N, CA, C and O atoms as a GROMACS GRO file, in nm:
protein
  336
    1MET      N    1   6.300   4.942   9.380
    1MET     CA    2   6.244   4.985   9.508
    1MET      C    3   6.327   4.929   9.622
    1MET      O    4   6.366   4.813   9.618
    2LEU      N    5   6.355   5.009   9.721
    2LEU     CA    6   6.428   4.965   9.839
    2LEU      C    7   6.332   4.895   9.933
    2LEU      O    8   6.213   4.924   9.935
    3SER      N    9   6.385   4.802  10.012
    3SER     CA   10   6.298   4.735  10.108
    3SER      C   11   6.369   4.722  10.241
    3SER      O   12   6.492   4.725  10.248
    4ALA      N   13   6.292   4.708  10.345
    4ALA     CA   14   6.347   4.693  10.480
    4ALA      C   15   6.409   4.554  10.491
    4ALA      O   16   6.361   4.459  10.430
    5ASP      N   17   6.515   4.542  10.569
    5ASP     CA   18   6.579   4.414  10.594
    5ASP      C   19   6.482   4.326  10.670
    5ASP      O   20   6.409   4.374  10.756
    6SER      N   21   6.481   4.196  10.640
    6SER     CA   22   6.383   4.108  10.700
    6SER      C   23   6.430   4.038  10.828
    6SER      O   24   6.355   3.960  10.886
    7SER      N   25   6.552   4.064  10.875
    7SER     CA   26   6.598   4.001  10.997
    7SER      C   27   6.522   4.054  11.119
    7SER      O   28   6.460   4.160  11.112
    8LYS      N   29   6.529   3.980  11.229
    8LYS     CA   30   6.448   4.015  11.347
    8LYS      C   31   6.496   4.139  11.421
    8LYS      O   32   6.413   4.217  11.468
    9THR      N   33   6.627   4.160  11.433
    9THR     CA   34   6.679   4.273  11.509
    9THR      C   35   6.696   4.394  11.419
    9THR      O   36   6.778   4.393  11.327
   10LYS      N   37   6.619   4.497  11.445
   10LYS     CA   38   6.627   4.619  11.366
   10LYS      C   39   6.693   4.727  11.451
   10LYS      O   40   6.662   4.742  11.569
   11ARG      N   41   6.784   4.801  11.391
   11ARG     CA   42   6.859   4.902  11.465
   11ARG      C   43   6.803   5.042  11.451
   11ARG      O   44   6.825   5.126  11.538
   12PHE      N   45   6.731   5.069  11.341
   12PHE     CA   46   6.681   5.204  11.315
   12PHE      C   47   6.535   5.198  11.273
   12PHE      O   48   6.494   5.107  11.200
   13ARG      N   49   6.457   5.295  11.319
   13ARG     CA   50   6.314   5.301  11.287
   13ARG      C   51   6.284   5.435  11.222
   13ARG      O   52   6.317   5.540  11.276
   14VAL      N   53   6.221   5.431  11.106
   14VAL     CA   54   6.172   5.551  11.041
   14VAL      C   55   6.027   5.564  11.085
   14VAL      O   56   5.950   5.469  11.073
   15GLU      N   57   5.988   5.682  11.136
   15GLU     CA   58   5.854   5.696  11.192
   15GLU      C   59   5.798   5.836  11.169
   15GLU      O   60   5.871   5.931  11.144
   16SER      N   61   5.666   5.844  11.178
   16SER     CA   62   5.594   5.971  11.169
   16SER      C   63   5.461   5.956  11.241
   16SER      O   64   5.414   5.845  11.264
   17ASP      N   65   5.401   6.069  11.276
   17ASP     CA   66   5.268   6.067  11.335
   17ASP      C   67   5.160   6.052  11.229
   17ASP      O   68   5.044   6.026  11.260
   18ARG      N   69   5.198   6.067  11.103
   18ARG     CA   70   5.106   6.055  10.988
   18ARG      C   71   5.152   5.942  10.897
   18ARG      O   72   5.268   5.902  10.903
   19PRO      N   73   5.064   5.889  10.813
   19PRO     CA   74   5.105   5.786  10.717
   19PRO      C   75   5.218   5.838  10.627
   19PRO      O   76   5.218   5.954  10.586
   20ILE      N   77   5.313   5.750  10.597
   20ILE     CA   78   5.428   5.783  10.513
   20ILE      C   79   5.412   5.715  10.378
   20ILE      O   80   5.364   5.602  10.369
   21CYS      N   81   5.453   5.786  10.273
   21CYS     CA   82   5.449   5.727  10.139
   21CYS      C   83   5.566   5.780  10.057
   21CYS      O   84   5.634   5.874  10.097
   22GLY      N   85   5.587   5.719   9.943
   22GLY     CA   86   5.694   5.757   9.853
   22GLY      C   87   5.743   5.638   9.776
   22GLY      O   88   5.715   5.523   9.812
   23ARG      N   89   5.817   5.663   9.670
   23ARG     CA   90   5.865   5.555   9.583
   23ARG      C   91   5.958   5.459   9.656
   23ARG      O   92   5.961   5.341   9.623
   24THR      N   93   6.033   5.507   9.753
   24THR     CA   94   6.128   5.420   9.824
   24THR      C   95   6.071   5.366   9.956
   24THR      O   96   6.138   5.288  10.024
   25TRP      N   97   5.950   5.406   9.991
   25TRP     CA   98   5.890   5.363  10.118
   25TRP      C   99   5.836   5.221  10.102
   25TRP      O  100   5.746   5.199  10.021
   26PRO      N  101   5.890   5.123  10.178
   26PRO     CA  102   5.853   4.982  10.157
   26PRO      C  103   5.717   4.940  10.213
   26PRO      O  104   5.670   4.831  10.183
   27ALA      N  105   5.653   5.025  10.292
   27ALA     CA  106   5.527   4.987  10.358
   27ALA      C  107   5.424   5.097  10.337
   27ALA      O  108   5.391   5.170  10.430
   28ALA      N  109   5.372   5.109  10.216
   28ALA     CA  110   5.282   5.218  10.179
   28ALA      C  111   5.172   5.242  10.282
   28ALA      O  112   5.098   5.151  10.317
   29GLY      N  113   5.164   5.366  10.330
   29GLY     CA  114   5.061   5.406  10.425
   29GLY      C  115   5.093   5.378  10.571
   29GLY      O  116   5.020   5.422  10.660
   30ALA      N  117   5.202   5.305  10.598
   30ALA     CA  118   5.240   5.276  10.736
   30ALA      C  119   5.301   5.400  10.800
   30ALA      O  120   5.349   5.489  10.730
   31ARG      N  121   5.301   5.406  10.932
   31ARG     CA  122   5.358   5.519  11.004
   31ARG      C  123   5.500   5.491  11.053
   31ARG      O  124   5.566   5.580  11.106
   32GLN      N  125   5.546   5.368  11.036
   32GLN     CA  126   5.684   5.336  11.074
   32GLN      C  127   5.731   5.212  11.000
   32GLN      O  128   5.652   5.129  10.956
   33CYS      N  129   5.862   5.201  10.988
   33CYS     CA  130   5.925   5.084  10.927
   33CYS      C  131   6.066   5.076  10.985
   33CYS      O  132   6.129   5.180  11.008
   34SER      N  133   6.116   4.956  11.008
   34SER     CA  134   6.247   4.939  11.071
   34SER      C  135   6.351   4.889  10.972
   34SER      O  136   6.320   4.817  10.877
   35PHE      N  137   6.476   4.929  10.996
   35PHE     CA  138   6.589   4.897  10.910
   35PHE      C  139   6.710   4.860  10.995
   35PHE      O  140   6.721   4.905  11.109
   36ASN      N  141   6.800   4.780  10.941
   36ASN     CA  142   6.926   4.751  11.008
   36ASN      C  143   7.033   4.853  10.973
   36ASN      O  144   7.122   4.879  11.054
   37ASP      N  145   7.026   4.911  10.855
   37ASP     CA  146   7.129   5.001  10.805
   37ASP      C  147   7.090   5.148  10.825
   37ASP      O  148   6.985   5.191  10.780
   38ARG      N  149   7.176   5.222  10.893
   38ARG     CA  150   7.149   5.364  10.921
   38ARG      C  151   7.136   5.446  10.793
   38ARG      O  152   7.043   5.525  10.779
   39GLY      N  153   7.228   5.427  10.701
   39GLY     CA  154   7.226   5.502  10.576
   39GLY      C  155   7.100   5.477  10.496
   39GLY      O  156   7.042   5.570  10.440
   40LEU      N  157   7.058   5.352  10.490
   40LEU     CA  158   6.935   5.319  10.418
   40LEU      C  159   6.814   5.382  10.485
   40LEU      O  160   6.727   5.437  10.417
   41ALA      N  161   6.809   5.376  10.617
   41ALA     CA  162   6.697   5.436  10.691
   41ALA      C  163   6.688   5.586  10.664
   41ALA      O  164   6.580   5.639  10.640
   42VAL      N  165   6.802   5.655  10.669
   42VAL     CA  166   6.804   5.800  10.645
   42VAL      C  167   6.768   5.831  10.501
   42VAL      O  168   6.692   5.925  10.475
   43ALA      N  169   6.821   5.754  10.406
   43ALA     CA  170   6.790   5.777  10.265
   43ALA      C  171   6.642   5.759  10.236
   43ALA      O  172   6.581   5.841  10.166
   44VAL      N  173   6.582   5.653  10.290
   44VAL     CA  174   6.439   5.629  10.269
   44VAL      C  175   6.357   5.741  10.333
   44VAL      O  176   6.262   5.789  10.272
   45ALA      N  177   6.394   5.781  10.454
   45ALA     CA  178   6.322   5.891  10.521
   45ALA      C  179   6.332   6.020  10.442
   45ALA      O  180   6.233   6.092  10.427
   46ALA      N  181   6.452   6.050  10.392
   46ALA     CA  182   6.473   6.174  10.318
   46ALA      C  183   6.392   6.180  10.190
   46ALA      O  184   6.350   6.288  10.148
   47LYS      N  185   6.369   6.065  10.128
   47LYS     CA  186   6.296   6.061  10.001
   47LYS      C  187   6.146   6.037  10.018
   47LYS      O  188   6.072   6.034   9.920
   48SER      N  189   6.101   6.021  10.140
   48SER     CA  190   5.960   5.993  10.167
   48SER      C  191   5.885   6.120  10.207
   48SER      O  192   5.946   6.220  10.246
   49ILE      N  193   5.753   6.114  10.198
   49ILE     CA  194   5.668   6.225  10.242
   49ILE      C  195   5.556   6.169  10.328
   49ILE      O  196   5.531   6.049  10.328
   50THR      N  197   5.490   6.257  10.400
   50THR     CA  198   5.376   6.216  10.480
   50THR      C  199   5.247   6.254  10.408
   50THR      O  200   5.248   6.336  10.316
   51SER      N  201   5.140   6.194  10.452
   51SER     CA  202   5.008   6.228  10.398
   51SER      C  203   4.921   6.275  10.514
   51SER      O  204   4.884   6.194  10.598
   52PRO      N  205   4.888   6.404  10.520
   52PRO     CA  206   4.919   6.512  10.427
   52PRO      C  207   5.066   6.551  10.435
   52PRO      O  208   5.134   6.526  10.534
   53GLU      N  209   5.114   6.613  10.327
   53GLU     CA  210   5.254   6.652  10.317
   53GLU      C  211   5.294   6.753  10.424
   53GLU      O  212   5.212   6.829  10.475
   54GLY      N  213   5.424   6.751  10.457
   54GLY     CA  214   5.480   6.852  10.546
   54GLY      C  215   5.496   6.810  10.690
   54GLY      O  216   5.560   6.882  10.767
   55ASN      N  217   5.441   6.698  10.730
   55ASN     CA  218   5.457   6.653  10.868
   55ASN      C  219   5.595   6.590  10.886
   55ASN      O  220   5.658   6.547  10.790
   56GLU      N  221   5.640   6.585  11.010
   56GLU     CA  222   5.774   6.537  11.042
   56GLU      C  223   5.790   6.387  11.016
   56GLU      O  224   5.700   6.308  11.043
   57ILE      N  225   5.907   6.351  10.963
   57ILE     CA  226   5.952   6.212  10.953
   57ILE      C  227   6.083   6.204  11.029
   57ILE      O  228   6.172   6.288  11.010
   58ARG      N  229   6.097   6.103  11.115
   58ARG     CA  230   6.216   6.087  11.199
   58ARG      C  231   6.281   5.951  11.176
   58ARG      O  232   6.214   5.854  11.141
   59VAL      N  233   6.414   5.946  11.194
   59VAL     CA  234   6.486   5.819  11.203
   59VAL      C  235   6.536   5.808  11.346
   59VAL      O  236   6.607   5.897  11.394
   60VAL      N  237   6.500   5.700  11.413
   60VAL     CA  238   6.533   5.681  11.554
   60VAL      C  239   6.625   5.560  11.569
   60VAL      O  240   6.599   5.454  11.513
   61HIS      N  241   6.734   5.577  11.645
   61HIS     CA  242   6.819   5.464  11.682
   61HIS      C  243   6.743   5.388  11.790
   61HIS      O  244   6.720   5.441  11.899
   62VAL      N  245   6.704   5.265  11.761
   62VAL     CA  246   6.613   5.190  11.848
   62VAL      C  247   6.671   5.169  11.987
   62VAL      O  248   6.600   5.189  12.086
   63ALA      N  249   6.797   5.129  11.998
   63ALA     CA  250   6.856   5.097  12.129
   63ALA      C  251   6.861   5.217  12.223
   63ALA      O  252   6.836   5.203  12.343
   64SER      N  253   6.893   5.336  12.169
   64SER     CA  254   6.907   5.454  12.254
   64SER      C  255   6.783   5.543  12.256
   64SER      O  256   6.764   5.622  12.348
   65GLY      N  257   6.698   5.530  12.154
   65GLY     CA  258   6.583   5.618  12.142
   65GLY      C  259   6.618   5.755  12.086
   65GLY      O  260   6.531   5.842  12.078
   66LYS      N  261   6.743   5.775  12.047
   66LYS     CA  262   6.789   5.904  11.996
   66LYS      C  263   6.744   5.924  11.851
   66LYS      O  264   6.757   5.835  11.768
   67VAL      N  265   6.690   6.043  11.823
   67VAL     CA  266   6.653   6.080  11.687
   67VAL      C  267   6.782   6.120  11.615
   67VAL      O  268   6.850   6.214  11.655
   68ILE      N  269   6.815   6.048  11.507
   68ILE     CA  270   6.939   6.076  11.434
   68ILE      C  271   6.915   6.156  11.307
   68ILE      O  272   7.010   6.210  11.249
   69PHE      N  273   6.791   6.165  11.262
   69PHE     CA  274   6.755   6.244  11.144
   69PHE      C  275   6.609   6.282  11.156
   69PHE      O  276   6.527   6.202  11.202
   70ARG      N  277   6.576   6.402  11.113
   70ARG     CA  278   6.436   6.443  11.106
   70ARG      C  279   6.418   6.541  10.993
   70ARG      O  280   6.509   6.618  10.961
   71LYS      N  281   6.300   6.538  10.932
   71LYS     CA  282   6.267   6.634  10.828
   71LYS      C  283   6.119   6.666  10.837
   71LYS      O  284   6.042   6.588  10.893
   72GLY      N  285   6.081   6.779  10.783
   72GLY     CA  286   5.941   6.820  10.784
   72GLY      C  287   5.921   6.944  10.869
   72GLY      O  288   6.016   6.996  10.927
   73ASP      N  289   5.798   6.992  10.875
   73ASP     CA  290   5.766   7.116  10.945
   73ASP      C  291   5.807   7.117  11.092
   73ASP      O  292   5.853   7.219  11.142
   74ALA      N  293   5.792   7.006  11.160
   74ALA     CA  294   5.821   7.003  11.303
   74ALA      C  295   5.971   6.996  11.333
   74ALA      O  296   6.011   7.024  11.446
   75ALA      N  297   6.054   6.959  11.235
   75ALA     CA  298   6.198   6.945  11.258
   75ALA      C  299   6.258   7.079  11.299
   75ALA      O  300   6.291   7.099  11.416
   76HIS      N  301   6.272   7.168  11.207
   76HIS     CA  302   6.319   7.305  11.227
   76HIS      C  303   6.258   7.383  11.114
   76HIS      O  304   6.293   7.358  10.998
   77PRO      N  305   6.172   7.475  11.140
   77PRO     CA  306   6.106   7.548  11.032
   77PRO      C  307   6.203   7.598  10.926
   77PRO      O  308   6.299   7.670  10.955
   78GLY      N  309   6.175   7.558  10.802
   78GLY     CA  310   6.255   7.605  10.690
   78GLY      C  311   6.377   7.522  10.655
   78GLY      O  312   6.446   7.554  10.558
   79SER      N  313   6.407   7.414  10.732
   79SER     CA  314   6.525   7.334  10.699
   79SER      C  315   6.512   7.193  10.752
   79SER      O  316   6.428   7.164  10.837
   80SER      N  317   6.598   7.103  10.699
   80SER     CA  318   6.610   6.968  10.751
   80SER      C  319   6.723   6.970  10.852
   80SER      O  320   6.811   7.056  10.846
   81ALA      N  321   6.721   6.874  10.946
   81ALA     CA  322   6.826   6.870  11.047
   81ALA      C  323   6.870   6.727  11.070
   81ALA      O  324   6.789   6.635  11.063
   82THR      N  325   6.997   6.708  11.097
   82THR     CA  326   7.047   6.577  11.135
   82THR      C  327   7.108   6.587  11.272
   82THR      O  328   7.161   6.692  11.310
   83GLY      N  329   7.102   6.480  11.347
   83GLY     CA  330   7.158   6.480  11.480
   83GLY      C  331   7.281   6.394  11.490
   83GLY      O  332   7.298   6.321  11.588
   84ARG      N  333   7.370   6.402  11.390
   84ARG     CA  334   7.490   6.317  11.390
   84ARG      C  335   7.594   6.369  11.482
   84ARG      O  336   7.702   6.309  11.493
   0.00000   0.00000   0.00000
């Protein structure tokens, strides 16, 4: 199981308006979790789902507030999108 880095400064936040779950999600039922590594944050978000399924999951760069990855119904109907 992957886990969020425990240091104080987090660079990326995985978030949703609904509870998030999945095998790689380190905080079962939480709506957000922070990571230092961009790749890890995106990978965890991509493999996670919301409860109920289909709601948007986003990865946000904390310093800028920019959404760098999103998936789910609200992202773009019918596809996943990245903002790289």
